py3Dmol code that shows the C-alpha trace and the ligand (Angstrom):
import py3Dmol

protein = """\
ATOM      1  CA  MET A   1     -38.240 -33.215  -1.442  1.00  0.00           C
ATOM      2  CA  GLY A   2     -38.284 -30.132   0.772  1.00  0.00           C
ATOM      3  CA  ARG A   3     -35.897 -27.266   0.403  1.00  0.00           C
ATOM      4  CA  ILE A   4     -34.276 -24.841   2.791  1.00  0.00           C
ATOM      5  CA  ILE A   5     -32.676 -21.733   1.321  1.00  0.00           C
ATOM      6  CA  VAL A   6     -30.489 -19.904   3.820  1.00  0.00           C
ATOM      7  CA  ILE A   7     -30.426 -16.315   2.634  1.00  0.00           C
ATOM      8  CA  GLY A   8     -28.111 -13.479   3.610  1.00  0.00           C
ATOM      9  CA  ILE A   9     -30.247 -10.386   3.041  1.00  0.00           C
ATOM     10  CA  GLY A  10     -27.379  -7.880   3.351  1.00  0.00           C
ATOM     11  CA  PRO A  11     -27.132  -5.043   5.863  1.00  0.00           C
ATOM     12  CA  GLY A  12     -30.623  -3.614   5.564  1.00  0.00           C
ATOM     13  CA  GLU A  13     -32.324  -1.873   2.716  1.00  0.00           C
ATOM     14  CA  GLN A  14     -33.490  -3.825  -0.357  1.00  0.00           C
ATOM     15  CA  ALA A  15     -30.928  -2.173  -2.642  1.00  0.00           C
ATOM     16  CA  HIS A  16     -28.155  -4.106  -0.924  1.00  0.00           C
ATOM     17  CA  MET A  17     -29.814  -7.484  -1.379  1.00  0.00           C
ATOM     18  CA  THR A  18     -28.569  -9.730  -4.183  1.00  0.00           C
ATOM     19  CA  GLN A  19     -30.779 -10.622  -7.116  1.00  0.00           C
ATOM     20  CA  ARG A  20     -30.550 -14.291  -6.128  1.00  0.00           C
ATOM     21  CA  ALA A  21     -31.743 -13.475  -2.589  1.00  0.00           C
ATOM     22  CA  LYS A  22     -34.774 -11.657  -4.014  1.00  0.00           C
ATOM     23  CA  GLU A  23     -35.573 -14.530  -6.404  1.00  0.00           C
ATOM     24  CA  CYS A  24     -35.370 -17.050  -3.568  1.00  0.00           C
ATOM     25  CA  LEU A  25     -37.625 -14.959  -1.332  1.00  0.00           C
ATOM     26  CA  GLN A  26     -40.156 -14.814  -4.183  1.00  0.00           C
ATOM     27  CA  GLU A  27     -39.946 -18.587  -4.659  1.00  0.00           C
ATOM     28  CA  ALA A  28     -40.303 -19.441  -0.957  1.00  0.00           C
ATOM     29  CA  ASP A  29     -43.567 -20.689   0.548  1.00  0.00           C
ATOM     30  CA  SER A  30     -42.443 -19.774   4.058  1.00  0.00           C
ATOM     31  CA  ILE A  31     -40.015 -17.178   5.367  1.00  0.00           C
ATOM     32  CA  VAL A  32     -38.407 -17.877   8.735  1.00  0.00           C
ATOM     33  CA  GLY A  33     -36.274 -15.395  10.653  1.00  0.00           C
ATOM     34  CA  TYR A  34     -35.668 -13.211  13.640  1.00  0.00           C
ATOM     35  CA  SER A  35     -38.533 -10.711  13.761  1.00  0.00           C
ATOM     36  CA  GLY A  36     -36.156  -7.727  13.396  1.00  0.00           C
ATOM     37  CA  TYR A  37     -34.877  -9.079  10.066  1.00  0.00           C
ATOM     38  CA  VAL A  38     -38.322 -10.053   8.796  1.00  0.00           C
ATOM     39  CA  SER A  39     -39.434  -6.437   9.200  1.00  0.00           C
ATOM     40  CA  LEU A  40     -36.459  -5.308   7.075  1.00  0.00           C
ATOM     41  CA  LEU A  41     -37.975  -7.155   4.123  1.00  0.00           C
ATOM     42  CA  GLY A  42     -40.770  -4.599   3.916  1.00  0.00           C
ATOM     43  CA  GLU A  43     -44.193  -5.236   2.443  1.00  0.00           C
ATOM     44  CA  GLU A  44     -43.142  -7.227  -0.606  1.00  0.00           C
ATOM     45  CA  TYR A  45     -43.456 -10.724   0.845  1.00  0.00           C
ATOM     46  CA  THR A  46     -46.456 -10.330   3.148  1.00  0.00           C
ATOM     47  CA  GLN A  47     -48.465 -12.911   1.157  1.00  0.00           C
ATOM     48  CA  LYS A  48     -46.002 -15.625   2.300  1.00  0.00           C
ATOM     49  CA  GLU A  49     -46.229 -17.627   5.479  1.00  0.00           C
ATOM     50  CA  ILE A  50     -43.984 -15.611   7.792  1.00  0.00           C
ATOM     51  CA  LEU A  51     -42.625 -17.372  10.862  1.00  0.00           C
ATOM     52  CA  SER A  52     -40.601 -15.037  13.024  1.00  0.00           C
ATOM     53  CA  THR A  53     -39.020 -15.851  16.355  1.00  0.00           C
ATOM     54  CA  GLY A  54     -37.215 -13.732  18.911  1.00  0.00           C
ATOM     55  CA  MET A  55     -33.471 -13.434  19.302  1.00  0.00           C
ATOM     56  CA  LYS A  56     -31.490 -16.369  20.717  1.00  0.00           C
ATOM     57  CA  ARG A  57     -33.991 -18.895  19.337  1.00  0.00           C
ATOM     58  CA  GLU A  58     -31.647 -20.053  16.586  1.00  0.00           C
ATOM     59  CA  VAL A  59     -31.966 -23.819  17.098  1.00  0.00           C
ATOM     60  CA  LEU A  60     -35.739 -23.559  17.327  1.00  0.00           C
ATOM     61  CA  ARG A  61     -35.805 -21.455  14.154  1.00  0.00           C
ATOM     62  CA  CYS A  62     -33.716 -24.025  12.276  1.00  0.00           C
ATOM     63  CA  ARG A  63     -35.833 -26.953  13.441  1.00  0.00           C
ATOM     64  CA  LEU A  64     -38.924 -25.094  12.285  1.00  0.00           C
ATOM     65  CA  CYS A  65     -37.320 -24.837   8.830  1.00  0.00           C
ATOM     66  CA  PHE A  66     -36.715 -28.607   8.662  1.00  0.00           C
ATOM     67  CA  GLU A  67     -40.264 -29.357   9.812  1.00  0.00           C
ATOM     68  CA  LYS A  68     -41.734 -27.074   7.148  1.00  0.00           C
ATOM     69  CA  ALA A  69     -39.368 -28.371   4.462  1.00  0.00           C
ATOM     70  CA  LEU A  70     -40.364 -31.957   5.233  1.00  0.00           C
ATOM     71  CA  GLU A  71     -43.980 -30.944   4.591  1.00  0.00           C
ATOM     72  CA  GLY A  72     -42.738 -30.258   1.048  1.00  0.00           C
ATOM     73  CA  LYS A  73     -42.396 -26.501   1.365  1.00  0.00           C
ATOM     74  CA  VAL A  74     -39.670 -24.223   0.078  1.00  0.00           C
ATOM     75  CA  VAL A  75     -38.438 -22.461   3.214  1.00  0.00           C
ATOM     76  CA  ALA A  76     -36.332 -19.290   3.226  1.00  0.00           C
ATOM     77  CA  LEU A  77     -34.333 -18.821   6.417  1.00  0.00           C
ATOM     78  CA  ILE A  78     -33.147 -15.237   6.498  1.00  0.00           C
ATOM     79  CA  CYS A  79     -30.051 -13.833   8.184  1.00  0.00           C
ATOM     80  CA  SER A  80     -28.686 -10.300   8.120  1.00  0.00           C
ATOM     81  CA  GLY A  81     -25.531  -9.671   6.108  1.00  0.00           C
ATOM     82  CA  ASP A  82     -24.122 -12.989   4.942  1.00  0.00           C
ATOM     83  CA  ALA A  83     -25.718 -16.195   6.201  1.00  0.00           C
ATOM     84  CA  GLY A  84     -22.310 -17.827   6.661  1.00  0.00           C
ATOM     85  CA  VAL A  85     -20.665 -15.031   8.676  1.00  0.00           C
ATOM     86  CA  TYR A  86     -21.873 -15.362  12.285  1.00  0.00           C
ATOM     87  CA  GLY A  87     -25.068 -16.595  10.641  1.00  0.00           C
ATOM     88  CA  MET A  88     -27.233 -19.712  10.542  1.00  0.00           C
ATOM     89  CA  ALA A  89     -25.691 -21.558   7.589  1.00  0.00           C
ATOM     90  CA  SER A  90     -23.534 -23.870   9.702  1.00  0.00           C
ATOM     91  CA  LEU A  91     -26.333 -24.702  12.174  1.00  0.00           C
ATOM     92  CA  VAL A  92     -28.581 -25.804   9.295  1.00  0.00           C
ATOM     93  CA  TYR A  93     -25.900 -28.269   8.166  1.00  0.00           C
ATOM     94  CA  GLU A  94     -25.209 -29.400  11.739  1.00  0.00           C
ATOM     95  CA  LEU A  95     -28.894 -30.240  12.299  1.00  0.00           C
ATOM     96  CA  SER A  96     -29.459 -31.722   8.836  1.00  0.00           C
ATOM     97  CA  SER A  97     -28.328 -35.226   9.864  1.00  0.00           C
ATOM     98  CA  GLU A  98     -31.262 -35.418  12.316  1.00  0.00           C
ATOM     99  CA  TYR A  99     -33.788 -34.960   9.534  1.00  0.00           C
ATOM    100  CA  GLY A 100     -34.668 -36.746   6.300  1.00  0.00           C
ATOM    101  CA  LYS A 101     -33.460 -35.648   2.904  1.00  0.00           C
ATOM    102  CA  VAL A 102     -33.807 -31.891   2.576  1.00  0.00           C
ATOM    103  CA  ASP A 103     -32.140 -29.863  -0.159  1.00  0.00           C
ATOM    104  CA  ILE A 104     -30.059 -27.005   1.303  1.00  0.00           C
ATOM    105  CA  GLU A 105     -28.924 -23.908  -0.591  1.00  0.00           C
ATOM    106  CA  ILE A 106     -26.916 -21.031   0.836  1.00  0.00           C
ATOM    107  CA  VAL A 107     -27.374 -17.624  -0.785  1.00  0.00           C
ATOM    108  CA  PRO A 108     -24.549 -15.209   0.038  1.00  0.00           C
ATOM    109  CA  GLY A 109     -25.188 -11.632   1.150  1.00  0.00           C
ATOM    110  CA  VAL A 110     -23.143  -8.502   1.762  1.00  0.00           C
ATOM    111  CA  THR A 111     -21.597  -8.915   5.207  1.00  0.00           C
ATOM    112  CA  ALA A 112     -21.278  -5.925   7.583  1.00  0.00           C
ATOM    113  CA  ALA A 113     -17.474  -5.803   7.171  1.00  0.00           C
ATOM    114  CA  ALA A 114     -17.931  -5.143   3.442  1.00  0.00           C
ATOM    115  CA  SER A 115     -20.965  -2.844   3.608  1.00  0.00           C
ATOM    116  CA  GLY A 116     -19.490  -0.912   6.538  1.00  0.00           C
ATOM    117  CA  ALA A 117     -16.148  -0.640   4.733  1.00  0.00           C
ATOM    118  CA  ALA A 118     -17.881   0.940   1.757  1.00  0.00           C
ATOM    119  CA  VAL A 119     -19.359   3.613   4.037  1.00  0.00           C
ATOM    120  CA  LEU A 120     -16.041   4.290   5.779  1.00  0.00           C
ATOM    121  CA  GLY A 121     -13.949   4.459   2.609  1.00  0.00           C
ATOM    122  CA  ALA A 122     -11.557   1.560   2.052  1.00  0.00           C
ATOM    123  CA  PRO A 123     -10.507   0.165   5.453  1.00  0.00           C
ATOM    124  CA  ILE A 124     -10.244  -3.544   4.571  1.00  0.00           C
ATOM    125  CA  ASN A 125      -8.345  -3.205   1.329  1.00  0.00           C
ATOM    126  CA  HIS A 126      -5.583  -5.509   2.606  1.00  0.00           C
ATOM    127  CA  ASP A 127      -5.480  -8.650   4.767  1.00  0.00           C
ATOM    128  CA  PHE A 128      -8.142  -8.413   7.419  1.00  0.00           C
ATOM    129  CA  CYS A 129      -9.912 -10.604   9.926  1.00  0.00           C
ATOM    130  CA  THR A 130     -13.239 -10.414  11.669  1.00  0.00           C
ATOM    131  CA  ILE A 131     -13.603 -11.036  15.377  1.00  0.00           C
ATOM    132  CA  SER A 132     -16.893 -11.161  17.254  1.00  0.00           C
ATOM    133  CA  LEU A 133     -16.772  -9.784  20.803  1.00  0.00           C
ATOM    134  CA  SER A 134     -19.793 -11.827  21.832  1.00  0.00           C
ATOM    135  CA  ASP A 135     -18.850 -14.350  24.498  1.00  0.00           C
ATOM    136  CA  LEU A 136     -22.284 -15.989  24.476  1.00  0.00           C
ATOM    137  CA  LEU A 137     -20.928 -18.907  22.413  1.00  0.00           C
ATOM    138  CA  THR A 138     -17.155 -18.299  22.596  1.00  0.00           C
ATOM    139  CA  PRO A 139     -15.088 -18.015  25.809  1.00  0.00           C
ATOM    140  CA  TRP A 140     -13.620 -14.539  26.377  1.00  0.00           C
ATOM    141  CA  GLU A 141     -10.093 -16.025  26.732  1.00  0.00           C
ATOM    142  CA  LEU A 142     -10.268 -17.217  23.125  1.00  0.00           C
ATOM    143  CA  ILE A 143     -11.615 -13.862  21.926  1.00  0.00           C
ATOM    144  CA  ALA A 144      -8.760 -12.112  23.756  1.00  0.00           C
ATOM    145  CA  LYS A 145      -6.192 -14.452  22.191  1.00  0.00           C
ATOM    146  CA  ARG A 146      -7.581 -13.825  18.707  1.00  0.00           C
ATOM    147  CA  LEU A 147      -7.558 -10.049  19.227  1.00  0.00           C
ATOM    148  CA  GLN A 148      -3.951 -10.050  20.312  1.00  0.00           C
ATOM    149  CA  THR A 149      -2.671 -12.439  17.644  1.00  0.00           C
ATOM    150  CA  ALA A 150      -4.525 -10.472  14.936  1.00  0.00           C
ATOM    151  CA  ALA A 151      -2.846  -7.308  16.218  1.00  0.00           C
ATOM    152  CA  MET A 152       0.561  -9.042  16.189  1.00  0.00           C
ATOM    153  CA  GLY A 153      -0.095 -10.160  12.609  1.00  0.00           C
ATOM    154  CA  ASP A 154      -0.798  -6.545  11.547  1.00  0.00           C
ATOM    155  CA  PHE A 155      -4.239  -7.490  10.259  1.00  0.00           C
ATOM    156  CA  VAL A 156      -6.962  -4.917   9.822  1.00  0.00           C
ATOM    157  CA  ILE A 157      -9.547  -6.075  12.357  1.00  0.00           C
ATOM    158  CA  THR A 158     -13.306  -5.727  12.044  1.00  0.00           C
ATOM    159  CA  LEU A 159     -15.234  -6.200  15.267  1.00  0.00           C
ATOM    160  CA  TYR A 160     -18.711  -7.696  15.085  1.00  0.00           C
ATOM    161  CA  ASN A 161     -20.998  -7.680  18.147  1.00  0.00           C
ATOM    162  CA  PRO A 162     -18.853  -4.986  19.794  1.00  0.00           C
ATOM    163  CA  SER A 163     -21.312  -4.295  22.578  1.00  0.00           C
ATOM    164  CA  SER A 164     -24.705  -5.091  24.069  1.00  0.00           C
ATOM    165  CA  MET A 165     -26.622  -4.139  27.197  1.00  0.00           C
ATOM    166  CA  LYS A 166     -24.988  -6.941  29.187  1.00  0.00           C
ATOM    167  CA  ARG A 167     -21.587  -6.414  27.547  1.00  0.00           C
ATOM    168  CA  ALA A 168     -21.488  -2.608  27.709  1.00  0.00           C
ATOM    169  CA  ASP A 169     -17.729  -2.448  28.374  1.00  0.00           C
ATOM    170  CA  TYR A 170     -16.558  -5.105  25.877  1.00  0.00           C
ATOM    171  CA  LEU A 171     -15.302  -2.671  23.231  1.00  0.00           C
ATOM    172  CA  GLN A 172     -13.287  -0.956  25.949  1.00  0.00           C
ATOM    173  CA  LYS A 173     -11.894  -4.323  27.113  1.00  0.00           C
ATOM    174  CA  ALA A 174     -10.976  -5.234  23.533  1.00  0.00           C
ATOM    175  CA  CYS A 175      -9.255  -1.876  22.977  1.00  0.00           C
ATOM    176  CA  ASP A 176      -7.262  -2.345  26.193  1.00  0.00           C
ATOM    177  CA  LEU A 177      -5.960  -5.689  24.894  1.00  0.00           C
ATOM    178  CA  LEU A 178      -5.149  -4.190  21.490  1.00  0.00           C
ATOM    179  CA  LEU A 179      -3.399  -1.199  23.096  1.00  0.00           C
ATOM    180  CA  GLU A 180      -0.920  -3.610  24.696  1.00  0.00           C
ATOM    181  CA  ILE A 181       0.356  -4.223  21.164  1.00  0.00           C
ATOM    182  CA  LEU A 182      -0.822  -1.386  18.928  1.00  0.00           C
ATOM    183  CA  PRO A 183      -0.041   2.350  19.202  1.00  0.00           C
ATOM    184  CA  GLU A 184      -2.633   4.739  20.652  1.00  0.00           C
ATOM    185  CA  ASP A 185      -2.841   6.652  17.365  1.00  0.00           C
ATOM    186  CA  ARG A 186      -3.778   3.604  15.244  1.00  0.00           C
ATOM    187  CA  ALA A 187      -6.493   4.718  12.775  1.00  0.00           C
ATOM    188  CA  CYS A 188      -9.950   3.283  13.535  1.00  0.00           C
ATOM    189  CA  GLY A 189     -13.596   3.780  12.681  1.00  0.00           C
ATOM    190  CA  TYR A 190     -17.059   2.396  13.113  1.00  0.00           C
ATOM    191  CA  VAL A 191     -20.380   2.428  11.322  1.00  0.00           C
ATOM    192  CA  LYS A 192     -23.737   2.131  12.997  1.00  0.00           C
ATOM    193  CA  ASN A 193     -26.930   0.984  11.243  1.00  0.00           C
ATOM    194  CA  ILE A 194     -25.278   0.274   7.894  1.00  0.00           C
ATOM    195  CA  GLY A 195     -27.869   0.415   5.101  1.00  0.00           C
ATOM    196  CA  ARG A 196     -30.619   1.226   7.586  1.00  0.00           C
ATOM    197  CA  GLU A 197     -32.237   4.336   8.959  1.00  0.00           C
ATOM    198  CA  GLY A 198     -29.860   6.269  11.187  1.00  0.00           C
ATOM    199  CA  THR A 199     -26.566   5.296   9.531  1.00  0.00           C
ATOM    200  CA  ALA A 200     -23.777   7.005  11.481  1.00  0.00           C
ATOM    201  CA  THR A 201     -20.006   6.865  11.085  1.00  0.00           C
ATOM    202  CA  TRP A 202     -17.103   7.745  13.327  1.00  0.00           C
ATOM    203  CA  THR A 203     -13.350   7.778  12.754  1.00  0.00           C
ATOM    204  CA  GLY A 204     -10.500   8.449  15.174  1.00  0.00           C
ATOM    205  CA  THR A 205      -7.604   6.782  16.959  1.00  0.00           C
ATOM    206  CA  LEU A 206      -7.585   3.514  18.881  1.00  0.00           C
ATOM    207  CA  ALA A 207      -7.249   5.446  22.160  1.00  0.00           C
ATOM    208  CA  GLU A 208     -10.340   7.463  21.200  1.00  0.00           C
ATOM    209  CA  LEU A 209     -12.251   4.347  20.126  1.00  0.00           C
ATOM    210  CA  ARG A 210     -11.707   3.001  23.644  1.00  0.00           C
ATOM    211  CA  ALA A 211     -13.804   5.884  25.005  1.00  0.00           C
ATOM    212  CA  GLU A 212     -16.663   5.440  22.509  1.00  0.00           C
ATOM    213  CA  GLN A 213     -19.965   3.834  23.487  1.00  0.00           C
ATOM    214  CA  VAL A 214     -21.348   1.760  20.626  1.00  0.00           C
ATOM    215  CA  ASP A 215     -24.342  -0.556  20.376  1.00  0.00           C
ATOM    216  CA  MET A 216     -25.002  -3.990  18.899  1.00  0.00           C
ATOM    217  CA  PHE A 217     -25.895  -2.514  15.489  1.00  0.00           C
ATOM    218  CA  THR A 218     -22.349  -1.247  15.034  1.00  0.00           C
ATOM    219  CA  THR A 219     -19.325  -2.720  13.258  1.00  0.00           C
ATOM    220  CA  CYS A 220     -15.890  -1.404  14.285  1.00  0.00           C
ATOM    221  CA  PHE A 221     -12.721  -1.251  12.215  1.00  0.00           C
ATOM    222  CA  ILE A 222      -9.147  -1.151  13.531  1.00  0.00           C
ATOM    223  CA  GLY A 223      -6.644  -0.258  10.825  1.00  0.00           C
ATOM    224  CA  ASN A 224      -3.284  -1.911  10.193  1.00  0.00           C
ATOM    225  CA  SER A 225       0.098  -0.177  10.416  1.00  0.00           C
ATOM    226  CA  GLN A 226      -0.453   1.433   6.976  1.00  0.00           C
ATOM    227  CA  SER A 227      -4.046   2.620   7.473  1.00  0.00           C
ATOM    228  CA  PHE A 228      -4.718   6.349   7.652  1.00  0.00           C
ATOM    229  CA  LEU A 229      -7.570   8.833   8.065  1.00  0.00           C
ATOM    230  CA  LEU A 230      -8.460  11.136   5.187  1.00  0.00           C
ATOM    231  CA  ASP A 231     -11.275  13.666   5.566  1.00  0.00           C
ATOM    232  CA  GLY A 232     -13.211  11.422   7.920  1.00  0.00           C
ATOM    233  CA  LYS A 233     -12.586   8.264   5.860  1.00  0.00           C
ATOM    234  CA  LEU A 234     -10.514   5.248   6.945  1.00  0.00           C
ATOM    235  CA  ILE A 235      -8.178   4.010   4.220  1.00  0.00           C
ATOM    236  CA  THR A 236      -5.928   0.950   4.124  1.00  0.00           C
ATOM    237  CA  PRO A 237      -3.625   1.072   1.093  1.00  0.00           C
ATOM    238  CA  ARG A 238      -3.101  -1.970  -1.066  1.00  0.00           C
ATOM    239  CA  GLY A 239       0.427  -0.783  -1.798  1.00  0.00           C
ATOM    240  CA  TYR A 240       0.088   0.183  -5.466  1.00  0.00           C
ATOM    241  CA  ARG A 241       1.941   3.456  -4.971  1.00  0.00           C
ATOM    242  CA  THR A 242       5.017   1.892  -3.374  1.00  0.00           C
TER     243      THR A 242
END
"""
ligand_1 = """\
26
SAH
N -24.417 -12.274 9.448
C -24.149 -10.873 9.779
C -23.461 -10.729 11.124
C -24.315 -11.134 12.308
S -23.522 -10.837 13.844
C -23.298 -10.250 8.662
O -22.757 -10.986 7.831
O -23.198 -9.008 8.616
C -24.278 -9.306 14.295
C -23.276 -8.173 14.217
O -23.045 -7.842 12.842
C -23.727 -6.870 14.825
O -23.482 -6.836 16.224
C -22.874 -5.846 14.096
O -21.554 -5.825 14.606
C -22.816 -6.457 12.697
N -23.880 -5.908 11.826
C -24.799 -6.631 11.168
N -25.614 -5.827 10.452
C -25.186 -4.556 10.669
C -25.613 -3.264 10.219
N -26.643 -3.123 9.382
N -24.933 -2.169 10.651
C -23.878 -2.289 11.470
N -23.427 -3.484 11.929
C -24.068 -4.605 11.543
"""
view = py3Dmol.view(width=600, height=400)
view.addModel(protein, "pdb")
view.setStyle({"model": 0}, {"cartoon": {"style": "trace"}})
view.addModel(ligand_1, "xyz")
view.setStyle({"model": 1}, {"stick": {}})
view.zoomTo()
view.show()
């Protein structure tokens, strides 16, 4: 029986990959993934069959995994961060009914909210939610509703996919919606290229975040009513001291 292992490789460098992810990559006959992520794996797995596809070819990539698995191969499908957070894990299950019996394993990885939080200090140390600003697969009205209800619920909010070439003003649009509910001085931050070359951090207020230009390799953090900035770090207390 074939096997597909859906692996979250973490934010970037090898040090942030789990032991299980490394073992599975070693065990795999074929490694399938977006070419940008395949190159993050470095030289270690070059003896494997590497099948990389461009962005936005997710369904094709998954079908390729099933085809290879049905040939009896162990296939590693790699995703950045965690495979089940805006990743491919669900699509593999959705497509599985179209194929014969294939064993599926999901290997968790460090998602950008967690790895970015570690760089920024401790911004998600209380209830938080993640919202993706990409409206490729989700209507903007729903994204807007989630932003505003998260703000009303006083959640810390992490924003994935905050911007892209086509969506250059989406972070600004999101901040405008949040500013209808949250104060201008709400503590915020972002991290770019977490665990990769060119890691950069920024902290400031929500009004200042609105004026920032970020790219698609950035994760943004909007604090809750208790969050504060401390020497360039963004901290959300758990409440131990009260
Ligand atoms: N499965 C991934 C998320 C994929 S969605 C995970 O669990 O992390 C893609 C978005 O994730 C990016 O637009 C960015 O907001 C965030 N992201 C992923 N890797 C990142 C990194 N190394 N540095 C900063 N943000 C990252």
